[in-house]
C-alpha positions in Angstrom: 90.1 109.9 117.0 89.2 111.9 120.1 85.9 112.8 118.5 85.1 109.1 118.1 85.7 108.6 121.8 83.4 111.4 122.8 80.8 110.6 120.2 80.7 114.1 118.7 80.4 112.7 115.1 77.1 112.2 113.3 76.1 108.7 112.5 76.9 109.1 108.8 80.4 110.3 109.4 81.4 107.8 112.1 81.9 104.7 109.8 84.1 106.8 107.5 86.3 108.0 110.3 86.5 104.6 111.9 87.3 103.0 108.5 90.1 105.6 108.0 91.6 104.8 111.4 91.4 101.1 110.7 93.1 101.5 107.3 95.9 103.6 108.8 96.5 101.1 111.5 96.7 98.3 108.9 99.2 100.3 106.8 101.3 101.0 109.8 101.4 97.4 110.7 102.3 96.3 107.2 105.1 98.9 107.0 106.4 97.8 110.4 106.6 94.2 109.2 108.4 95.2 106.1 110.8 97.3 108.1 111.6 94.4 110.4 112.2 92.1 107.5 114.5 94.6 105.7 116.4 95.2 109.0 116.8 91.5 109.5 118.1 91.1 105.9 120.6 94.0 106.4 121.9 92.4 109.6 122.4 89.0 107.9 124.2 90.6 105.0 126.6 92.5 107.3 127.1 89.5 109.5 125.6 91.0 112.7 123.2 88.8 114.6 
């Protein structure tokens, strides 16, 4: 990611790296949403609000 900021990548590699960063951010967001839903469900089951 630091290489993207400083522009040390060649033009052919830059889209691949930026795509990989984008996909990893998407996966992280989806996992965060799932984790929040599971935690909310656990809290409701145990009666803690």
